C-alpha angles and dihedrals in degrees: 000000000000124000132021120343127194111247103169145322118286089238092057093077118051121213111281093023137105129222133191130235137162124212122180091340094310113126110220136194107209109206128197105200104184094321095319115109126219132177120209137164110286089218123087110230090220101061109344096262119163107259093195086070091056132089123269113216111179104305095341125095118198125211109236093219107059106354101255110159133208134190105241091209096059108009089238118151111250099175135025150267086064116072101172119077122234126236122262126204134209115261128202131184121213114180102309095336124105113210129191131194110211091181090060093229 
C-alpha cells in the first residue's frame, strides 16, 4: 500500500521509548526521541536483532544483542559492530495518529 499508513497513536509510545509496527511486511522500530518520532528498520544490520527491544538513548538506538548503535534520524551507524546503516522512513502526525510511509514517497 503506497503512502502513509497509521501505525499507532502518538500517546502509545512515551518519550525515550521504542514501539513496534509492521507495514506491508516491513518491520519498524518506532522511536520517540524526546517527543520527536522516527521510524527505522527493526532489524539490526549486523546480525538481524530486533531493534525495538533495544535501548533508546537520545537519538541512538542500541541493538540488544551485540550493542551496535544507529542514529534514528539518519540510520547511520554510531557504534560497532554494525557497519551498514539501517533504513529510515518518513513519519507524519495527524491528530493523535502516527503515520509512516515505508515506500518513502
